[in-house]
N, C-alpha and C positions, 0 to 999 in steps of 0.2 A: 548154868545150862540154859539154853535158849527156850523161850516160851513157845509151846506148841499151840497152834490154832486149828480148829475152833477151841475156845476155852469153855470150861464148865462154870456154872455159877459158884461163887465162893460159898464155903461151908459156914454160913452165918444164919441167924434166925430171920425169917420174913413174916411180918404180921399180915401181909396181903399179897397174894399172887393172883392176878385177875386176867386170864386170857379172854379176849374179845375177838370174834370172827367178823371180818369185813368181807362181805360177799361181792363187793365191787359192782353193786346194782344201783342205778340211778333212775329216777322217775321224772318225766317231763309232761306237762299238760299239752294236749294236742288239739284243744277245742272240742265243742259239743260234749263236754264232760268226760272226754276220753283222756286217759293217762297212759303214756308209753313207758314201759319198763325195759331197760337195756343193761346187760352186764358188760361193763367196760374194762374190767380187770379180773384176773384170777383171784379167787378167794384167798385171804391171807390172815393169819392171826397176829394181833398186837397184844403183848403181855405187859401189863403195868405191875410193877413190883415196889413194895414199900417194906423197908427193913423194920425190925424191932429196934428199940432204943439201944444204941451201940456205945460201948466205951471207946475212948479215942483210938486205942490201938486197933480195934476191929474196924472202926470207920476208916482209918488211914489205909488199912490193907484193902478195903473195898474200893476206896477212891483210886488207889494205885491200879487195881484190877480194871476199873472203868477207863482210866487214862490209857491203859495198854491197848484198849479197843479202838482208840483214835476216832471217837465219835461216829463209829459205823464203818470204818475202813476195814475192820477185822471182825471175825465172826464169833458167835457164842452158840454152843450146842446146849440149848435150853432143855432142862428136865424139871418138871414141877416139884419143888421141895416140900410142898404142903399136901398135895394130892398124889399119893404114890401108887395106890392099888385100886382095882375095881371095888365098888362099895360093898359087895358081898364078901370080900376077902380082906377086910380090915384086920381080922384076927388070924384066920387060916390063910396065910399068904402063899403057901407053896404052890397051889394050882395055878396062880397067876404068874408065877416066876418062870414057868416053862413057856418059852416063845413058840408061836405057831409059824406055819408056812402058808403063804398065799398061793392057793391052787388055781383059782379062777376068779374072774370079775365079770359081772353082768350088769347091764344098764348103767354102767359108770360108777355105781356106788354100792352094789351088792357083792360082798366078798365071800368067797368060800375059803375057809381057813382050815387046814388040817394039821395034825401033829400036836394038838393041844392036850393038856391034862384032862382026863375024863371028868374030873370034879370042877372044872372051870365054870364059874357062873358069871355071866355078863348081864348088865341091865341098861336100859335106856339112860343116857347121860354119862355113862362111863367113857373115859378116854382110851383110845387105842392108837397105835402108831405103826407105820410101815417104814421099812428101810430096805433100800436096794442100791448097791453101787455108790454109796456115799450120798444118796438122796433120801430125804426124810419127809414123812407126812404125819400130821396129827389130826385126828378126827374124833367125833363123838358118836357113840352108838345110838342108833335110832330104834332099830328092831334087831332081835337075835333069835335064832332057832338052832336046832341040831342037838346031837347027843354023841356020847362016846368021845372020840378024838377029833370030831369035825364040827365046825360051827358055820352057819350062814349069818353074816353080819351086815346089816345095812347101816351105812355111815354118812355123815355130813361133815364137811363138804365132800363132794366127789374127789378122790385123789387124782392128781395129774398122771398122765400116761407114763411119764418117766419113772415113777415109783410103783405104779399099779401094774406090775408084771408078775406072772407066775414065777414062783421060786423066791420071792421077796420074803423078808422076815417080818413077822407081826408081833409087836410088843404090847404087853398088857400092864407092865409095871414101869412107871415113870417114862412113858414113851418120849423119845428125843425129837427135837425139832431144831433145824438150822435157822438161826436168827442173826440179826445185826442190831446194834444200838440205834435208837431213834435220836438223831442229832438234836441237841438242845433240850432233851428230856430230863437230864440230871438235875436234881434239886436236893436241898438239905434243910432240916430244921434243927436248930441247936438249943438245948436247954441245959445250962450249966456245963458239966463235963460230958453230957450224953448227946448223941446225934442220931436223928432219923433221916435216912436217905431214900429217895424215890427215883426211879428211872423206868424207861420203857424199852422193850425189844420188839422187833418186827420180823415176821417170817420172810425168808429169802429162798 
């Protein structure tokens, strides 16, 4: 059967999954102690992943997965395998499993989300995601308010207009993000019969 893309991460253990947000901002000195700040690109996440120590069979399967991506020509639908739920729902997970709907957006990054479980608790630092027509967004909660089945959530970075549209789906559990491999980021460290692999993905 043909492989379908985007692919998911392989079901192996990762010792480190580190998403870092590049805001695309540069600073340049302009004289008289002035510094000009300019955003030259859209914000984008880069995720650095390091596996646990793998047996040869697991490493070989992971390498085959990586090779199928052709160094970035094919896509990965990233979902964090280590941080799955908002921090208030590590044990009581059911409220977070119910997705919400984006009803409105104000000032670019203040989302009104409806249809959530009344028991949903979000905190600053939690990840949430938006999905609309095959476009994905991953953001971090900055502030949250609301009650019952509605929440007002301020997020960073501001989502792009292609996904920030009323009617979009809001994910609270392992929010997905479309990515591609960073060319040249694959590396491995071998100790006896065990191997640790590292690689990076970048938002597209």
